[in-house]
N, C-alpha and C positions, 0 to 999 in steps of 0.2 A: 496751314496752306490751301489744302486740297479739299477743306470744307466748305472758302471762302471763295474758293473758284467755281465752287457745286452754288452755291450759292446767289455769286454773280451772273450766273445760267439761266437760273431759275426766275433772278428778275426778268433779265434781258427776253426768256423767254412768256413772261409775262405780259411786256408790255406788249408784245408781239403782236400777242393773243388781243389783247384791248384795243390795242391800233389795227385790227383787220379789216372793221368795215369802214377805212378810210385809208387814200393813204398820207403819207406826210414826207415834209420837210422837215429841214432842221427847227424850224418857226411859226411857219403855216402850215395849219392843214387844212386840206380837201375834203369835202364830205360832199356825196352824192343822193344821200339818202336824208331825205326832210327830217325822219323821226327822231334819226339818229342824233343828228346834228341839233334837233332840240333837247336830247337827253345829257345834251356834252355843254350846253348853256345854260342860263337864269338871265328873267329880266328883258323875257325874250319881244319885240312889240313887228307890227306887221305895214307895210305902206303896199293898198293897194290898187292904189292911181286911179282907183273910179271914179275921183271927183272931177277928175281931167275930161275936158272934153276932145270931139276927135275933129280939133281946129289947129291952125299953126299955132306954136307957142315957143314964145325966145328964150332964149338960156343967159344964162342959168338960172338954173329953179330951185327958191330954198321947200325942202321938203320936213313931215314931222311922221315919225312914225313912233306911237306913244307917245314916251318923253324926251327922244333923243329924234335929237335935228338933224340935218346932212342937210350937201347941197349936189344937183344933180346939173352936170353938160354936157356939152355935143359938139363935136369938132373933129376935125379942123376947121371945116365950113362956118357958117355964122349963119346955117339955115335952123337950126333948135329941133324943135319937135314936133312932129306930128302925130297925138297916141293912132294907137288903131285898138283892133279888139270889138264890140259892141257897145251898145250902150249899155249891158249892165254888168260889163265886166271890159273895164279898158286896162290898157297896154301901153306899156312907157315905149316908143321905139321913136328914133331920127328924123329928120325932115328928106336925109343924106342918104342914102343907103352904106356910103363908104363914110361914115360918121364914126369914131367912139363915143360911147357914152360915158360918162365917167360918172361916179358917186364921190363923192369927197368933203373935207369941212364938218367931221363928224364932231359929235358929242363927247367931250372927253368919260373913256370908259365904253369904249364901242372895240371889243378886240372879233365879234363875229360879225357876219355879214355873208345872204346869201336870198335866191329867190329863183323865183321857174325862168328860164330861158329858153329862147326859141327863134323861130326865125317867119316871116310876114310878107306876103308879095304886095306889087304898089297900090293894093287896094285894100290893104290893112288886112287882108285876112288869111290865117294862119297858111304855113307852107312846112309839110311834112319834112323829117329827112334831114332837115339843115344845118352847119355845122357852127358854131358862137364858142369863139375865142374869146377867155375870161382872166382876168391878170389882178391881183391883189398885192398889197404895197404894206408895208410895215416899215417904217426905218429903214434901215438900210438893206432891209429885206423884200423879198419879190417872191411871188409862186406864180405861175401861167398854168390853166390848164383848157383843153380842147375838148370842148362839146360837140360828137358826132351824133348822128342821126335823130335829132331834138324834137323831141315832143311840147306839146302843152304842159304837161307835168314833172320834164325834163327838171330836176334839183341840182344846183350846183349852191354852195356853201363855204367857204374860209376862215377858220377859224384860227388868230395868230394867239403869240403870247408877250403881245405889244402892241399897244393901239395903232388899228389900223389907219392908214393914213389916206387909202385909196381904193376902189373896188372898178376896172372899167371891166364894159363888152364892147366885141361887133365880131363883125358878121366874115364869112372865108369863102369868098367866091374862087374856089379852086376849078371848079367847073363850069364859068362862062356865066352862073345862072344868078343874075342881079335879085337879092330880096335884102327884107330890113333887119338886123337882131333887133330882137322884143323884152323887154322882161313884165313882169309880173309878179305882185306877191313878194316883194322882199322884205326880207326880217332884219333886223341890227339886233344885237344882242350882245352883254356879256360871256363869261366862261363860266360852266357852273364846278365851282370851289373842289369836287372831286377830280374833275375832267383837268383842272387848272395846277392840281397837286400829281395826275396825271404823268401831264407834259413835260412837267420840270424834272418829274421823278423821272421818266424815260430818260430827262435827256443829263442825268445824270448820272445815274445807272452808265449808261455810253461813254459819259468821262471817264468814272472811274475805270470802266474795265480798258478805255484807251490806255492809262496812264500805267495802270500794271499789265499792257503787254508789251509795253515803251521801255517798264522799268526791266521786263524780263527779259527783252532784245539787252538791254545795255550788263545787265549782266553774262550774258552770254558771250558776247562781244568782250567785256573785261578778263571772262574765265579763257 
């Protein structure tokens, strides 16, 4: 019995160390490092938005990242999109600063989604140190992450153990400053087999530990 408990603790510790680079929800993991995310996925493909023009565009838009198809929408207004950035580097942003931009209708098998997120001003220029709120939905599970002091290189990604149904982002005008939340270089992917095993293994070890603890408590009550 003692050796089994020691093994369980070692497995839990190993999972904790492996997950140290990112924060975890029961079913959706948040990454803030692009390299760590790319190591955890396979078959990744990016959409840079550089084919867009800096003119008002209707929503929704159907997009393609490699072989992955997805749709992007903006609401609740019907303003659609007004891409920002420069002629050589276009960023996706809405026409209305208060709109939520939502990526959905993913191709089957998309478990990972990430990108660079930050704020822009009314002229479409980068605004430093803005806050962007991101949310991912996977079936009945969801995860929200608040990105503070965002730079143009700020990266946030979600990796789920179920196919993603949507990822959305919007600004947070907490100091009265009006700004637009923008996205660039979004990445769609599937889990790397080793990461998939680690996620499922970590959940399995946690469940095993809970069962052992419940059984021990039950035996103590009976005694």
